[in-house]
C-alpha positions as CSV (number, residue, x, y, z in Angstrom):
1,M,-1.1,17.1,27.2
2,S,-1.9,14.6,29.9
3,P,1.0,12.4,30.9
4,D,-1.2,9.4,30.1
5,L,-1.5,10.5,26.5
6,Q,0.9,10.3,23.6
7,K,1.1,11.8,20.1
8,A,0.0,9.4,17.3
9,L,-0.7,9.4,13.6
10,L,-4.3,8.2,13.4
11,Y,-6.0,6.4,10.5
12,P,-9.6,7.4,11.2
13,A,-11.5,5.3,8.7
14,K,-11.0,3.0,5.7
15,A,-9.2,5.0,2.9
16,A,-9.5,8.2,4.9
17,P,-6.6,10.7,5.2
18,F,-4.3,10.3,8.2
19,E,-4.7,12.7,11.1
20,L,-2.3,13.8,13.9
21,G,-3.9,13.2,17.3
22,T,-3.4,11.7,20.7
23,R,-4.3,8.4,22.3
24,P,-3.6,6.7,25.6
25,I,-0.1,5.2,26.3
26,P,-0.7,1.5,26.5
27,T,0.1,-0.6,29.6
28,P,2.2,-3.7,29.2
29,T,0.9,-7.0,30.5
30,E,3.1,-9.3,32.6
31,D,4.8,-10.7,29.5
32,Q,5.2,-7.5,27.5
33,L,7.5,-4.5,27.2
34,L,6.5,-0.8,26.9
35,V,8.8,0.8,24.4
36,K,9.5,4.4,23.6
37,V,9.4,4.5,19.8
38,E,12.5,6.3,18.5
39,S,12.3,5.2,14.9
40,V,9.7,3.5,12.7
41,A,10.0,2.4,9.1
42,L,7.3,2.6,6.5
43,N,6.3,-0.4,4.4
44,P,4.2,-1.2,1.3
45,V,1.6,-2.8,3.6
46,D,1.0,0.7,5.1
47,A,0.2,2.0,1.6
48,V,-2.1,-0.9,0.9
49,I,-4.1,-0.4,4.1
50,A,-4.1,3.4,3.6
51,S,-5.6,3.0,0.2
52,G,-8.4,0.8,1.5
53,G,-6.9,-2.4,0.1
54,M,-6.8,-4.1,3.6
55,D,-9.0,-3.7,6.6
56,V,-7.9,-3.2,10.2
57,V,-9.8,-4.5,13.2
58,Q,-10.9,-1.2,14.7
59,Y,-10.9,2.5,13.7
60,P,-9.3,4.9,14.4
61,A,-6.2,2.8,13.9
62,V,-2.5,3.3,14.2
63,L,-0.3,1.6,11.6
64,G,3.5,1.0,11.5
65,S,5.1,-2.4,11.8
66,D,8.9,-1.7,11.8
67,I,9.8,-0.4,15.3
68,A,13.0,0.4,17.2
69,G,13.3,2.2,20.5
70,T,14.1,2.1,24.2
71,V,12.4,-0.1,26.9
72,E,10.4,2.1,29.3
73,K,8.7,-0.6,31.4
74,I,8.7,-4.3,31.7
75,G,6.0,-6.8,32.7
76,A,6.3,-8.8,35.9
77,N,7.4,-12.0,34.1
78,V,10.0,-10.4,31.8
79,T,13.6,-11.5,32.6
80,R,15.4,-11.1,29.2
81,F,15.1,-7.3,29.1
82,S,15.6,-4.3,31.4
83,V,14.5,-0.7,31.3
84,G,16.8,1.3,29.1
85,D,17.6,-1.5,26.7
86,Q,17.4,-0.5,23.0
87,V,15.3,-3.0,21.0
88,F,13.7,-3.6,17.6
89,F,10.7,-5.8,16.7
90,Q,7.7,-6.2,14.4
91,G,4.5,-4.4,15.3
92,W,1.0,-5.9,14.9
93,Y,-1.3,-3.8,12.8
94,R,-4.4,-5.6,14.1
95,D,-3.8,-4.0,17.6
96,S,-3.1,-0.3,17.6
97,D,-1.4,-0.6,21.0
98,Q,1.3,-2.7,19.3
99,T,2.1,-0.4,16.3
100,G,4.7,2.2,15.6
101,F,3.2,5.5,14.2
102,Q,3.0,6.7,17.8
103,Q,5.4,7.6,20.6
104,Y,4.9,4.4,22.8
105,T,4.0,0.9,22.0
106,I,3.9,-2.6,23.6
107,V,5.2,-5.9,22.4
108,P,5.5,-9.5,23.7
109,N,9.0,-9.9,25.1
110,D,9.8,-13.2,23.2
111,I,9.6,-11.6,19.7
112,V,12.1,-8.8,20.4
113,S,15.8,-8.4,19.9
114,R,18.3,-6.0,21.4
115,I,19.9,-3.5,18.9
116,P,23.5,-4.6,18.4
117,P,26.2,-1.9,18.8
118,N,27.2,-1.9,15.2
119,I,23.9,-0.5,13.8
120,S,21.8,2.7,14.5
121,V,18.3,2.8,15.8
122,D,17.2,3.8,12.2
123,Q,18.9,0.8,10.7
124,A,17.3,-1.4,13.3
125,A,13.9,-0.1,12.4
126,S,14.4,-1.0,8.8
127,I,14.7,-4.7,9.5
128,P,11.7,-6.4,11.2
129,I,8.7,-6.9,8.9
130,T,10.5,-7.6,5.6
131,L,13.1,-9.8,7.3
132,V,10.2,-11.8,8.9
133,A,8.4,-12.0,5.6
134,A,11.5,-13.3,3.8
135,F,12.2,-15.7,6.6
136,V,8.7,-17.1,6.6
137,G,8.8,-17.3,2.8
138,L,12.0,-19.3,2.7
139,F,11.9,-21.4,5.8
140,H,8.3,-21.9,7.0
141,S,6.2,-24.9,5.9
142,T,3.7,-22.6,4.2
143,G,6.6,-21.2,2.0
144,L,9.5,-22.9,0.4
145,G,9.9,-25.1,3.5
146,I,13.7,-25.0,3.6
147,P,15.1,-26.0,7.0
148,P,15.9,-22.7,8.9
149,P,19.6,-22.0,9.5
150,F,19.6,-21.5,13.2
151,K,22.5,-23.9,13.7
152,G,24.3,-23.2,10.4
153,P,23.8,-23.9,6.7
154,T,21.0,-26.4,5.8
155,V,21.3,-26.5,2.0
156,D,23.9,-28.3,-0.2
157,G,24.2,-30.4,-3.3
158,A,22.1,-30.1,-6.5
159,D,19.4,-27.9,-4.9
160,S,21.8,-25.2,-3.8
161,T,20.4,-22.7,-6.4
162,I,17.6,-20.3,-5.7
163,L,16.0,-17.5,-7.7
164,I,14.8,-14.4,-6.0
165,L,12.8,-12.0,-8.2
166,G,13.2,-8.4,-7.0
167,G,16.4,-8.6,-5.1
168,S,16.6,-4.9,-4.3
169,S,13.1,-4.8,-2.8
170,S,12.8,-4.8,1.0
171,V,11.8,-8.5,1.1
172,G,14.2,-9.5,-1.7
173,Y,17.1,-7.8,0.1
174,F,16.7,-10.0,3.1
175,A,15.8,-13.1,1.1
176,I,19.2,-12.9,-0.6
177,Q,21.0,-12.7,2.8
178,L,19.0,-15.5,4.3
179,A,19.6,-17.7,1.3
180,R,23.3,-17.1,1.7
181,L,23.0,-17.9,5.4
182,A,21.2,-21.2,4.6
183,G,24.1,-22.3,2.4
184,F,22.8,-21.6,-1.2
185,K,25.8,-21.4,-3.5
186,H,24.0,-19.9,-6.4
187,I,21.7,-17.0,-5.6
188,L,20.1,-15.5,-8.8
189,T,18.1,-12.3,-8.7
190,T,16.5,-9.7,-10.9
191,V,16.9,-5.9,-10.3
192,S,17.1,-2.7,-12.2
193,P,20.7,-2.3,-13.4
194,S,21.4,0.6,-11.0
195,N,21.1,-1.9,-8.1
196,N,23.4,-4.6,-9.4
197,D,26.4,-3.8,-7.1
198,Y,24.0,-3.3,-4.2
199,V,22.6,-6.9,-4.3
200,K,26.0,-8.4,-5.2
201,S,27.4,-6.9,-2.0
202,I,24.9,-8.9,0.1
203,G,25.4,-12.3,-1.6
204,A,23.7,-12.4,-5.0
205,T,25.9,-14.4,-7.4
206,H,24.0,-13.8,-10.7
207,V,22.1,-10.6,-11.4
208,F,19.7,-9.9,-14.3
209,D,18.1,-6.8,-15.6
210,R,14.5,-7.2,-14.6
211,S,13.2,-5.5,-17.7
212,A,15.3,-7.4,-20.3
213,P,13.0,-9.0,-22.9
214,D,14.9,-12.3,-22.7
215,V,15.3,-12.3,-18.9
216,A,13.8,-15.8,-18.6
217,E,16.2,-17.2,-21.1
218,Q,19.2,-15.5,-19.4
219,I,18.1,-17.0,-16.0
220,R,17.7,-20.5,-17.4
221,A,21.1,-20.3,-19.0
222,A,22.9,-19.0,-15.9
223,A,21.1,-21.5,-13.5
224,G,22.3,-24.5,-15.4
225,V,19.9,-26.7,-13.3
226,E,16.2,-27.0,-13.0
227,L,15.0,-24.4,-10.5
228,V,13.0,-25.8,-7.6
229,Y,13.2,-22.8,-5.2
230,I,11.9,-19.4,-6.4
231,A,10.9,-16.5,-4.2
232,D,9.0,-13.6,-5.8
233,A,9.7,-10.5,-3.6
234,I,7.7,-8.2,-6.0
235,S,4.7,-10.5,-6.4
236,A,3.1,-8.5,-9.2
237,P,1.1,-10.6,-11.7
238,E,3.8,-10.4,-14.3
239,T,6.6,-11.5,-11.9
240,Q,4.5,-14.3,-10.4
241,K,3.9,-15.6,-13.9
242,L,7.6,-15.4,-14.7
243,G,8.5,-17.3,-11.6
244,W,6.0,-20.1,-12.3
245,E,7.3,-20.3,-15.9
246,L,10.9,-20.7,-14.6
247,L,10.0,-23.4,-12.1
248,S,11.3,-26.8,-13.0
249,D,9.4,-28.8,-15.6
250,T,10.8,-32.1,-14.5
251,K,10.7,-32.2,-10.7
252,P,8.5,-30.7,-8.0
253,G,9.4,-27.1,-7.0
254,A,7.9,-24.2,-5.2
255,L,7.2,-20.6,-6.0
256,V,6.5,-18.4,-2.9
257,V,4.9,-15.0,-3.3
258,F,4.0,-12.3,-0.8
259,R,0.7,-11.2,-2.2
260,S,-2.3,-13.1,-3.5
261,P,-1.3,-15.7,-6.1
262,V,-2.5,-15.1,-9.6
263,Q,-2.4,-18.7,-10.7
264,D,-5.2,-19.8,-13.0
265,D,-6.1,-22.4,-15.7
266,S,-3.8,-20.7,-18.2
267,S,-0.7,-21.2,-16.0
268,P,1.7,-23.8,-17.4
269,K,1.4,-27.3,-16.0
270,K,4.2,-28.3,-13.7
271,P,5.1,-31.7,-12.1
272,E,2.8,-33.1,-9.4
273,G,3.8,-31.7,-6.1
274,S,4.8,-28.3,-7.4
275,R,3.5,-25.4,-5.4
276,W,2.6,-21.7,-6.0
277,V,2.0,-20.4,-2.5
278,S,1.5,-17.1,-0.7
279,V,2.9,-16.4,2.8
280,Y,1.9,-14.1,5.6
281,G,5.1,-12.7,7.2
282,S,4.0,-12.1,10.8
283,S,6.0,-12.7,14.0
284,H,2.7,-12.7,15.9
285,V,1.1,-15.4,13.8
286,H,4.0,-17.7,13.1
287,R,5.4,-17.8,16.6
288,E,6.9,-21.3,16.2
289,I,9.4,-19.8,13.8
290,S,9.5,-16.2,14.8
291,V,10.5,-16.7,18.5
292,P,13.7,-18.5,17.6
293,L,14.3,-16.0,14.8
294,W,14.1,-13.1,17.2
295,G,16.5,-15.0,19.5
296,A,19.0,-15.2,16.7
297,V,18.7,-12.1,14.6
298,G,20.5,-9.7,16.9
299,K,23.6,-11.9,16.8
300,W,23.3,-12.3,13.0
301,V,23.3,-8.5,12.6
302,E,26.2,-8.0,15.0
303,E,28.2,-10.6,13.1
304,E,27.2,-8.9,9.8
305,K,25.5,-12.1,8.5
306,I,22.5,-9.9,8.1
307,V,23.1,-6.3,7.0
308,P,20.3,-3.6,7.2
309,P,19.2,-1.8,4.1
310,R,19.9,1.8,3.3
311,V,17.6,4.2,5.1
312,E,16.2,7.7,4.4
313,V,14.9,9.7,7.4
314,I,11.8,11.6,6.2
315,G,11.0,13.5,9.4
316,G,8.3,13.0,12.1
317,L,4.8,11.7,12.4
318,A,3.4,14.5,10.1
319,D,5.7,13.4,7.3
320,I,4.6,9.8,7.3
321,P,1.6,10.2,4.9
322,A,3.8,11.7,2.2
323,G,6.2,8.8,2.6
324,I,3.4,6.2,2.4
325,K,2.3,7.9,-0.9
326,R,5.8,7.5,-2.3
327,L,5.6,3.8,-1.5
328,G,2.1,3.4,-3.0
329,D,3.4,5.2,-6.2
330,W,6.4,2.8,-6.4
331,K,8.8,5.6,-6.0
332,V,11.1,4.0,-3.4
333,S,13.8,1.5,-4.4
334,G,16.7,0.0,-2.6
335,E,16.1,1.7,0.7
336,K,13.7,2.0,3.6
337,L,11.9,5.3,4.7
338,V,12.0,5.9,8.4
339,A,10.4,8.5,10.7
340,H,11.0,9.7,14.2
341,P,7.7,10.0,16.2
342,W,9.2,12.5,18.7
343,E,10.1,15.1,16.1
């Protein structure tokens, strides 16, 4: 193989099977890094795209948005990083030169963090996209709009209660930790009973069986206050409807979801100013919040204020399609699947 080429997992056309192939190694611009991809995590969005549920800009495409590896080259304007640094970051599925199902990728240097010494490269790869989604959902103006905790807790008083539906999901897992970082004293969440201890270990204070027929009544009783902050990390139609039902009936609140909202005329009426909103968790789109996030996240992880999820290594590029199928079939819970492009 030519030294200018790399191995990649190609997505040749909409809803077409993946193919192993080669493509050119990208060249970083003056503000970018070229990174050797050592670990890449799989995400539900990969399954959505692979099934034809979302379009990419150009085919053949390369997917993969959770990336960790080693800096191989730096652009002329880059001063924060050096060749040999281990880093992690969110890829950009709209540009195949900036994705992770390949051996090399490029990334803007201001939305990258060094991997702290207390986690592995696989753990680092498990963090980016779902952390960013949770962060945008809680702290961006298009989400719940809570002030971000860059300088410490920002929440106190009567509104220090939040409900996170699906706390053991990838987004929910980080939403719990970010809520704790923001100062929420009461963090309520729903999970399958097997994940109770898992979510309590990262900050959940009240945990409910997601399939209990009276889960709404249990949540209301435990909350003890009108809920004005709800994040639905699952965002299925039934969980969105549950979240909206549980939102305060007496004062404006917000429900943030991570897929298209299913609100319609049959949804219960809520006070004026209440919001049912969907967010797009992209470092590349929401740079006003993602640049400071990537400046902070490495320290948060090193101080164990943010803890990576459990990971399962599934193999190399050839093993990614089977992992994506598992995600699409909802057969992954409480962990991230990661692959090694050089295997």
